[in-house]
LUMMI-374497 format. One line per field, with one value per residue: x, y, z of N, C-alpha, C in turn; residue in three letters; residue number from 1. Coordinates in nm, 3 decimals, m for minus. Example, Ala and Ser with C-alpha at 12.3 -4.5 7.8 and 13.67 -1.06 7.14 Angstrom:
BEGIN
nxx = c(1.319 1.285)
nyy = c(m0.569 m0.225)
nzz = c(0.780 0.708)
caxx = c(1.230 1.367)
cayy = c(m0.450 m0.106)
cazz = c(0.780 0.714)
cxx = c(1.320 1.290)
cyy = c(m0.330 0.003)
czz = c(0.780 0.787)
r = c(Ala Ser)
k = c(1 2)
END
This chain:
BEGIN
nxx = c(5.501 5.717 6.045 6.186 6.049 6.099 6.386 6.392 6.263 6.449 6.674 6.583 6.539 6.677 6.850 6.931 7.021 7.037 6.791 6.613 6.637 6.540 6.281 6.177 6.207 6.041 5.794 5.783 5.770 5.511 5.363 5.365 5.591 5.834 6.087 6.310 6.269 6.291 6.565 6.679 6.607 6.752 7.018 7.045 7.003 7.200 7.425 7.551 7.701 7.530 7.526 7.618 7.392 7.189 7.256 7.246 6.982 6.839 6.918 6.785 6.547 6.293 6.190 6.024 6.102 5.984 5.964 6.229 6.310 6.160 6.269 6.528 6.482 6.398 6.624 6.820 6.689 6.709 6.981 7.044 6.940 7.098 7.345 7.272 7.259 7.518)
nyy = c(7.999 7.966 7.852 8.008 8.244 8.312 8.356 8.579 8.766 8.778 8.879 9.130 9.248 9.453 9.406 9.586 9.533 9.267 9.254 9.348 9.165 8.931 9.007 9.005 8.738 8.633 8.737 8.587 8.336 8.360 8.370 8.119 8.013 7.755 7.632 7.564 7.711 7.969 7.956 7.943 8.202 8.354 8.270 8.351 8.628 8.718 8.620 8.374 8.039 7.725 7.606 7.813 7.994 7.820 7.801 8.079 8.146 7.987 8.109 8.343 8.568 8.483 8.233 8.020 7.853 7.596 7.566 7.556 7.318 7.129 7.165 7.084 6.820 6.720 6.754 6.600 6.354 6.345 6.342 6.112 5.930 5.971 5.869 5.613 5.517 5.497)
nzz = c(m4.886 m5.167 m5.218 m5.405 m5.376 m5.112 m5.124 m5.296 m5.147 m4.932 m5.057 m5.105 m4.871 m4.616 m4.347 m4.076 m3.815 m3.572 m3.450 m3.626 m3.830 m3.680 m3.628 m3.894 m3.950 m3.768 m3.872 m4.110 m4.015 m3.885 m4.108 m4.194 m4.284 m4.297 m4.056 m4.200 m4.435 m4.319 m4.242 m4.495 m4.579 m4.408 m4.477 m4.740 m4.721 m4.535 m4.649 m4.569 m4.487 m4.497 m4.248 m4.076 m4.117 m4.015 m3.745 m3.677 m3.733 m3.557 m3.323 m3.308 m3.177 m3.264 m3.200 m2.978 m2.678 m2.696 m2.968 m3.028 m2.914 m3.048 m3.307 m3.262 m3.195 m3.442 m3.589 m3.462 m3.524 m3.794 m3.836 m3.717 m3.893 m4.114 m4.011 m3.964 m4.220 m4.308)
caxx = c(5.596 5.807 6.183 6.237 6.001 6.178 6.525 6.378 6.236 6.581 6.764 6.523 6.529 6.802 6.851 7.048 7.065 6.981 6.657 6.525 6.640 6.463 6.146 6.147 6.199 5.920 5.695 5.782 5.717 5.381 5.297 5.364 5.719 5.895 6.219 6.409 6.257 6.364 6.709 6.718 6.605 6.874 7.135 7.051 6.998 7.323 7.536 7.610 7.698 7.401 7.556 7.603 7.262 7.107 7.282 7.200 6.839 6.799 6.951 6.708 6.434 6.170 6.160 6.000 6.174 5.934 6.002 6.376 6.316 6.110 6.366 6.639 6.446 6.389 6.752 6.878 6.639 6.754 7.119 7.055 6.897 7.224 7.436 7.231 7.288 7.666)
cayy = c(8.060 7.874 7.878 8.130 8.374 8.349 8.401 8.702 8.856 8.780 8.975 9.270 9.305 9.511 9.394 9.665 9.476 9.135 9.274 9.368 9.025 8.848 9.056 8.966 8.592 8.602 8.770 8.479 8.216 8.377 8.345 7.982 7.960 7.664 7.665 7.554 7.828 8.075 7.937 7.981 8.345 8.409 8.231 8.443 8.764 8.738 8.563 8.273 7.914 7.677 7.588 7.938 8.033 7.739 7.856 8.219 8.154 7.930 8.202 8.461 8.573 8.439 8.101 7.987 7.733 7.469 7.563 7.516 7.175 7.056 7.170 7.002 6.674 6.666 6.767 6.474 6.240 6.339 6.309 5.964 5.854 5.965 5.778 5.465 5.485 5.480)
cazz = c(m4.971 m5.227 m5.193 m5.487 m5.329 m4.990 m5.154 m5.367 m5.031 m4.855 m5.135 m5.116 m4.736 m4.558 m4.194 m4.021 m3.693 m3.547 m3.408 m3.757 m3.897 m3.593 m3.655 m4.031 m3.950 m3.698 m3.977 m4.200 m3.934 m3.868 m4.241 m4.217 m4.346 m4.200 m4.003 m4.320 m4.514 m4.251 m4.262 m4.644 m4.588 m4.339 m4.548 m4.855 m4.676 m4.461 m4.717 m4.483 m4.525 m4.448 m4.107 m4.007 m4.119 m3.926 m3.616 m3.660 m3.737 m3.437 m3.205 m3.318 m3.080 m3.337 m3.166 m2.838 m2.625 m2.737 m3.103 m3.040 m2.878 m3.156 m3.419 m3.217 m3.207 m3.576 m3.632 m3.414 m3.585 m3.933 m3.836 m3.676 m4.017 m4.197 m3.936 m3.985 m4.361 m4.329)
cxx = c(5.684 5.947 6.235 6.177 6.068 6.318 6.499 6.340 6.364 6.670 6.709 6.528 6.671 6.782 6.973 7.102 6.998 6.838 6.562 6.523 6.541 6.320 6.091 6.122 6.059 5.793 5.694 5.729 5.570 5.303 5.306 5.489 5.786 6.037 6.322 6.400 6.315 6.499 6.751 6.702 6.717 7.005 7.156 7.080 7.137 7.439 7.623 7.617 7.556 7.421 7.544 7.456 7.168 7.119 7.227 7.044 6.779 6.811 6.871 6.602 6.298 6.116 6.138 6.097 6.120 5.955 6.151 6.387 6.269 6.210 6.483 6.610 6.458 6.523 6.828 6.831 6.689 6.904 7.131 7.019 7.024 7.329 7.396 7.264 7.426 7.715)
cyy = c(7.956 7.937 8.001 8.258 8.412 8.410 8.553 8.812 8.877 8.889 9.113 9.334 9.339 9.499 9.475 9.623 9.339 9.149 9.278 9.240 8.925 8.887 8.994 8.813 8.556 8.641 8.650 8.359 8.232 8.355 8.195 7.919 7.864 7.698 7.655 7.668 7.956 8.070 7.975 8.140 8.406 8.390 8.328 8.583 8.802 8.691 8.464 8.137 7.851 7.650 7.708 8.004 7.956 7.792 7.998 8.224 8.099 8.007 8.327 8.460 8.525 8.306 8.085 7.870 7.598 7.458 7.507 7.364 7.093 7.049 7.087 6.854 6.632 6.674 6.634 6.358 6.221 6.297 6.167 5.873 5.852 5.868 5.641 5.414 5.456 5.337)
czz = c(m5.035 m5.199 m5.274 m5.426 m5.194 m5.020 m5.218 m5.248 m4.953 m4.922 m5.122 m4.968 m4.674 m4.401 m4.143 m3.889 m3.672 m3.505 m3.526 m3.830 m3.806 m3.621 m3.796 m4.025 m3.879 m3.790 m4.063 m4.135 m3.924 m3.993 m4.286 m4.284 m4.247 m4.148 m4.116 m4.412 m4.453 m4.249 m4.399 m4.649 m4.523 m4.413 m4.674 m4.813 m4.621 m4.529 m4.638 m4.546 m4.459 m4.309 m4.036 m3.999 m4.013 m3.778 m3.584 m3.655 m3.603 m3.313 m3.206 m3.227 m3.133 m3.282 m3.015 m2.799 m2.673 m2.885 m3.121 m3.003 m2.976 m3.273 m3.376 m3.227 m3.346 m3.641 m3.597 m3.500 m3.726 m3.934 m3.792 m3.806 m4.106 m4.139 m3.964 m4.137 m4.388 m4.302)
r = c(Met Glu Leu Asp Glu Ile Lys Arg Glu Ala Leu Gly Phe Lys Ala Tyr Asn Val Lys Glu Leu Ser Asn Lys Val Leu Glu Leu Lys Asn Lys Gly Val Ser Phe Leu Gly Cys Val Ala Phe Val Gln Thr Asn Gln Lys Leu Thr Leu Ser Glu Ala Arg Thr Met Thr Leu Asn Leu Glu Ser Trp Thr Asp Asn Asp Lys Lys Glu Ile Asp Ile Tyr His Arg Leu Met Met Ser Asp Phe Glu Asp Gln Glu)
k = c(1 2 3 4 5 6 7 8 9 10 11 12 13 14 15 16 17 18 19 20 21 22 23 24 25 26 27 28 29 30 31 32 33 34 35 36 37 38 39 40 41 42 43 44 45 46 47 48 49 50 51 52 53 54 55 56 57 58 59 60 61 62 63 64 65 66 67 68 69 70 71 72 73 74 75 76 77 78 79 80 81 82 83 84 85 86)
END
């Protein structure tokens, strides 16, 4: 899915609770949407800042412990690249 599609879907989806949001993110994940795409979905759907959306997305039941570890590794790698550039 492209970012515009993800955002359109987010605007059309009404999550009445965290479980519904988690199920929708799991559906997106199973369709091959990346973690960042899922963050964009949550950010648009919940009208959050990027940081808030990342935290909320990571805390959803959609991710296994291994998923979370891998996401954390890539996040730390990205942050170290930024620190190296300063």
